[in-house]
KEBA-380346 format. One record per residue (C-alpha): chain; residue number from 1; residue in one letter; x, y, z. Coordinates in steps of 0.5 Angstrom, whole numbers. Each point is the difference from the previous one (the first is absolute). Layout:
<atoms>
{A, NUM, A, {X, Y, Z}}
...
</atoms>
This chain:
<atoms>
{A, 1, M, {1, 0, 0}}
{A, 2, A, {5, 4, 1}}
{A, 3, G, {4, -1, -6}}
{A, 4, R, {-8, 2, -4}}
{A, 5, F, {-1, 6, 4}}
{A, 6, S, {8, 3, -1}}
{A, 7, R, {-1, -1, -8}}
{A, 8, S, {-6, 3, 1}}
{A, 9, W, {2, 7, 2}}
{A, 10, S, {6, -1, -4}}
{A, 11, L, {-5, 0, -6}}
{A, 12, M, {-4, 6, 4}}
{A, 13, K, {7, 3, 1}}
{A, 14, A, {1, 0, -8}}
{A, 15, S, {-7, 1, -2}}
{A, 16, A, {3, 6, 5}}
{A, 17, A, {6, 2, -4}}
{A, 18, V, {-6, 1, -7}}
{A, 19, L, {-3, 4, 3}}
{A, 20, R, {3, 5, 3}}
{A, 21, S, {4, 1, -7}}
{A, 22, D, {-7, 2, -2}}
{A, 23, K, {-5, 2, 5}}
{A, 24, S, {-5, 4, -5}}
{A, 25, L, {-2, -8, -1}}
{A, 26, L, {-3, 1, 7}}
{A, 27, M, {-6, 4, -4}}
{A, 28, F, {-2, -5, -3}}
{A, 29, P, {-3, -4, 6}}
{A, 30, L, {-2, 7, 3}}
{A, 31, I, {-4, 3, -6}}
{A, 32, S, {-3, -8, 0}}
{A, 33, G, {-3, 2, 7}}
{A, 34, I, {-2, 6, -1}}
{A, 35, C, {-6, -3, -6}}
{A, 36, C, {-1, -7, 3}}
{A, 37, L, {-3, 6, 6}}
{A, 38, L, {-4, 5, -5}}
{A, 39, V, {-2, -8, -3}}
{A, 40, A, {-4, -1, 6}}
{A, 41, A, {-2, 6, 1}}
{A, 42, S, {-3, 2, -6}}
{A, 43, F, {-4, -8, 1}}
{A, 44, L, {-1, 0, 7}}
{A, 45, I, {-3, 7, 1}}
{A, 46, P, {-6, -2, -6}}
{A, 47, I, {-1, -6, 4}}
{A, 48, G, {-1, 4, 7}}
{A, 49, L, {-3, 6, -2}}
{A, 50, T, {-6, -5, -4}}
{A, 51, V, {0, -5, 7}}
{A, 52, A, {-1, 7, 5}}
{A, 53, A, {-5, 2, -5}}
{A, 54, S, {-3, -7, -1}}
{A, 55, G, {-2, -1, 8}}
{A, 56, H, {-2, -8, 0}}
{A, 57, A, {-5, 1, -6}}
{A, 58, L, {6, -5, -3}}
{A, 59, E, {0, -6, 4}}
{A, 60, G, {-6, -1, -5}}
{A, 61, H, {5, -1, -5}}
{A, 62, E, {6, -5, 1}}
{A, 63, R, {0, -4, -6}}
{A, 64, A, {0, 6, -4}}
{A, 65, L, {5, 4, 5}}
{A, 66, S, {5, -6, 1}}
{A, 67, A, {0, -1, -7}}
{A, 68, G, {1, 7, -2}}
{A, 69, G, {5, 1, 6}}
{A, 70, Y, {5, -8, -3}}
{A, 71, L, {-1, 7, -7}}
{A, 72, A, {3, 5, 5}}
{A, 73, L, {4, -5, 2}}
{A, 74, F, {3, -2, -5}}
{A, 75, L, {0, 8, -4}}
{A, 76, F, {4, 1, 7}}
{A, 77, Y, {5, -5, -1}}
{A, 78, L, {1, 1, -7}}
{A, 79, V, {2, 7, 1}}
{A, 80, Q, {5, 0, 5}}
{A, 81, Y, {3, -5, -3}}
{A, 82, F, {2, 3, -5}}
{A, 83, V, {3, 5, 3}}
{A, 84, I, {3, -5, 5}}
{A, 85, I, {4, -4, -7}}
{A, 86, F, {0, 7, -4}}
{A, 87, F, {6, 4, 5}}
{A, 88, N, {1, -8, 2}}
{A, 89, T, {4, -1, -6}}
{A, 90, A, {3, 7, -1}}
{A, 91, L, {4, -1, 5}}
{A, 92, A, {1, -7, -1}}
{A, 93, G, {2, 2, -7}}
{A, 94, A, {5, 6, 3}}
{A, 95, A, {3, -4, 4}}
{A, 96, L, {1, -6, -5}}
{A, 97, M, {4, 6, -3}}
{A, 98, H, {4, 2, 6}}
{A, 99, L, {1, -7, -2}}
{A, 100, R, {3, -1, -6}}
{A, 101, G, {4, 7, 1}}
{A, 102, E, {-5, 4, -4}}
{A, 103, P, {-2, 7, 2}}
{A, 104, A, {-6, 0, 3}}
{A, 105, S, {-5, 5, 3}}
{A, 106, F, {-8, 1, 3}}
{A, 107, S, {-1, 3, -7}}
{A, 108, A, {2, -7, -3}}
{A, 109, G, {-4, -5, 4}}
{A, 110, F, {-5, 5, -1}}
{A, 111, E, {0, -1, -7}}
{A, 112, L, {2, -8, -1}}
{A, 113, A, {-6, -1, 4}}
{A, 114, R, {-4, 4, -5}}
{A, 115, Q, {2, -4, -5}}
{A, 116, R, {-3, -6, 3}}
{A, 117, V, {-7, 1, 2}}
{A, 118, A, {-4, -2, -4}}
{A, 119, S, {5, -7, 4}}
{A, 120, I, {-1, 3, 6}}
{A, 121, F, {-8, 2, -1}}
{A, 122, G, {0, -8, -1}}
{A, 123, Y, {4, -3, 5}}
{A, 124, A, {-6, 5, 5}}
{A, 125, L, {-5, -4, -3}}
{A, 126, I, {3, -6, 2}}
{A, 127, A, {2, 2, 6}}
{A, 128, A, {-6, 3, 3}}
{A, 129, T, {-5, -5, -4}}
{A, 130, V, {6, -5, 5}}
{A, 131, G, {-2, 3, 5}}
{A, 132, L, {-7, 2, 0}}
{A, 133, V, {-1, -8, -2}}
{A, 134, L, {4, -1, 8}}
{A, 135, R, {-4, 5, 3}}
{A, 136, A, {-7, -3, -2}}
{A, 137, L, {3, -8, 3}}
{A, 138, Q, {1, 5, 7}}
{A, 139, E, {-5, 1, 0}}
{A, 140, R, {-5, -6, -3}}
{A, 141, L, {5, -5, 4}}
{A, 142, G, {1, 3, 7}}
{A, 143, L, {6, -2, 4}}
{A, 144, I, {1, -5, -5}}
{A, 145, G, {0, 5, -5}}
{A, 146, R, {5, 4, 3}}
{A, 147, L, {5, -6, 1}}
{A, 148, V, {-1, 0, -7}}
{A, 149, V, {-1, 6, -2}}
{A, 150, G, {8, 1, 4}}
{A, 151, F, {3, -6, -4}}
{A, 152, L, {-3, 2, -7}}
{A, 153, G, {1, 7, 2}}
{A, 154, L, {9, -2, 2}}
{A, 155, A, {0, -5, -7}}
{A, 156, W, {-2, 6, -3}}
{A, 157, T, {4, 4, 2}}
{A, 158, V, {6, -4, -1}}
{A, 159, A, {-2, -2, -7}}
{A, 160, T, {0, 7, -2}}
{A, 161, F, {6, 3, 4}}
{A, 162, L, {5, 2, -6}}
{A, 163, V, {-6, 1, -5}}
{A, 164, V, {1, 9, 2}}
{A, 165, P, {6, -1, -2}}
{A, 166, V, {0, -4, -7}}
{A, 167, L, {-5, 4, -1}}
{A, 168, A, {6, 6, 1}}
{A, 169, S, {4, -4, -5}}
{A, 170, Q, {-4, -4, -6}}
{A, 171, E, {-5, 4, -5}}
{A, 172, V, {-4, -6, 2}}
{A, 173, G, {-9, -1, 2}}
{A, 174, P, {-2, 0, 7}}
{A, 175, I, {-1, -9, 0}}
{A, 176, D, {6, -1, -3}}
{A, 177, A, {4, 3, 5}}
{A, 178, V, {-3, -3, 4}}
{A, 179, K, {2, -6, -3}}
{A, 180, R, {5, 1, 1}}
{A, 181, S, {1, 4, 6}}
{A, 182, V, {-1, -7, 4}}
{A, 183, E, {5, -5, -6}}
{A, 184, L, {7, 6, 3}}
{A, 185, L, {-3, -2, 7}}
{A, 186, Q, {0, -7, -1}}
{A, 187, Q, {7, 1, -3}}
{A, 188, T, {3, 3, 5}}
{A, 189, W, {-4, 1, 6}}
{A, 190, G, {-2, -8, 2}}
{A, 191, E, {-3, 0, 7}}
{A, 192, N, {6, 5, 2}}
{A, 193, I, {-4, 7, 1}}
{A, 194, I, {4, 3, 4}}
{A, 195, G, {2, 6, -1}}
{A, 196, N, {-7, 3, -2}}
{A, 197, A, {-2, -2, 8}}
{A, 198, G, {7, 2, 2}}
{A, 199, L, {-2, 8, -2}}
{A, 200, G, {-6, -1, 4}}
{A, 201, V, {2, -3, 7}}
{A, 202, V, {5, 5, -1}}
{A, 203, F, {-4, 7, -1}}
{A, 204, G, {-6, -5, 4}}
{A, 205, L, {6, 1, 6}}
{A, 206, V, {1, 8, -1}}
{A, 207, T, {-8, 1, -1}}
{A, 208, F, {-1, -3, 8}}
{A, 209, L, {5, 5, 2}}
{A, 210, A, {-2, 7, -4}}
{A, 211, I, {-7, -2, 4}}
{A, 212, L, {3, -1, 6}}
{A, 213, V, {5, 6, -1}}
{A, 214, S, {-6, 4, -3}}
{A, 215, G, {-4, -3, 6}}
{A, 216, G, {5, 4, 5}}
{A, 217, L, {0, 7, -5}}
{A, 218, L, {-8, 1, 1}}
{A, 219, V, {1, -2, 9}}
{A, 220, G, {5, 4, 1}}
{A, 221, A, {-4, 7, -6}}
{A, 222, F, {-6, -3, 4}}
{A, 223, A, {4, 2, 7}}
{A, 224, L, {2, 6, -2}}
{A, 225, Q, {-8, 2, 0}}
{A, 226, S, {3, 4, -7}}
{A, 227, A, {-5, 1, -5}}
{A, 228, V, {7, 1, -4}}
{A, 229, A, {3, -5, 2}}
{A, 230, I, {-5, -5, -2}}
{A, 231, V, {-1, 3, -7}}
{A, 232, L, {7, -2, -1}}
{A, 233, A, {2, -7, 3}}
{A, 234, I, {-6, -1, -5}}
{A, 235, A, {3, 2, -6}}
{A, 236, I, {7, -3, 2}}
{A, 237, I, {-4, -6, 1}}
{A, 238, V, {-4, 1, -7}}
{A, 239, I, {7, 2, -4}}
{A, 240, G, {3, -6, 3}}
{A, 241, L, {-5, -5, -1}}
{A, 242, T, {-2, 2, -7}}
{A, 243, L, {9, 1, -2}}
{A, 244, L, {2, -7, 3}}
{A, 245, G, {-6, -3, -4}}
{A, 246, L, {2, 3, -6}}
{A, 247, I, {7, -3, 1}}
{A, 248, Q, {-3, -6, 0}}
{A, 249, A, {-4, 0, -6}}
{A, 250, S, {6, 3, -3}}
{A, 251, L, {5, -6, 3}}
{A, 252, Q, {-5, -5, -2}}
{A, 253, G, {-2, 2, -8}}
{A, 254, I, {8, 1, 0}}
{A, 255, Y, {2, -8, 3}}
{A, 256, A, {-7, -3, -5}}
{A, 257, A, {4, 3, -7}}
{A, 258, A, {7, -1, 3}}
{A, 259, L, {-3, -8, 2}}
{A, 260, Y, {-3, 0, -8}}
{A, 261, R, {6, 3, -3}}
{A, 262, Y, {4, -7, 3}}
{A, 263, A, {-6, -5, -2}}
{A, 264, E, {-1, 4, -7}}
{A, 265, E, {8, 1, -1}}
{A, 266, G, {3, -3, 5}}
{A, 267, L, {4, 7, 2}}
{A, 268, V, {-2, 4, 5}}
{A, 269, G, {5, 7, 1}}
{A, 270, H, {0, 7, 2}}
{A, 271, G, {2, -2, 8}}
{A, 272, F, {-3, -6, 1}}
{A, 273, D, {4, -7, 1}}
{A, 274, Q, {-1, -5, -5}}
{A, 275, A, {3, -6, 5}}
{A, 276, L, {-4, 2, 4}}
{A, 277, L, {-7, 0, -5}}
{A, 278, E, {2, -7, -1}}
{A, 279, Q, {1, -3, 7}}
{A, 280, A, {-7, 3, 2}}
{A, 281, F, {-4, -2, -6}}
{A, 282, R, {2, -7, -2}}
{A, 283, P, {-4, -4, -6}}
{A, 284, K, {-4, -5, 2}}
{A, 285, N, {4, -8, 0}}
</atoms>
């Protein structure tokens, strides 16, 4: 376990080296997050107003509302997935440019994603459909449904982990991108998904420590009984946790791009130890 954690820590530091060389990569998850909030508001606010205005008059139309609810949920998934995949593709594209030693910038990554917009939309359509099906299973099957959804959701996440770098690197359709992701995972990962899980563990620990520090900061601010101190503490906490989330999302995108390049070309690139990836991701026997 210690060896796995050590390799994961080394991978995170290597990913950070790429991020330090181009901090504009943080802009991709930042803009993605802002757009997702706007999308959520555009769906939730009208729904909330409709429910508030209707009161209990909707109870007799539960079945019709259920169908309408699924349609609204599908549209929400579709738009959210499109936003997320678009900016993740832009991030992966910019990261691949860095790894290949090519000139890279925020605008270059954004332009690459724009050129892949049709494939991105197609993959968002697939992801939204899968998400809706899993949600329906969860609601219909109760506890068993949650277990099934958890397993199927994990399998889908693993199978499609490299779809975004594939979309960023190749001019292929969404179905071909999913197929290629599965092929690359079977070729190089085997059962040892060490690095990505390691990144999650590291940031989980860092986030936990940040929450503890945030709690202490808030307690101190309230103890001072100063509105300025309380507002300042809340601002520091929000900015700190947001920055932590942006760094994690950026590192995961860079890591996925590096893994894709290793799986596809047998190379990694700037800041990555070739032998480290070969140890962390052993092919199946």
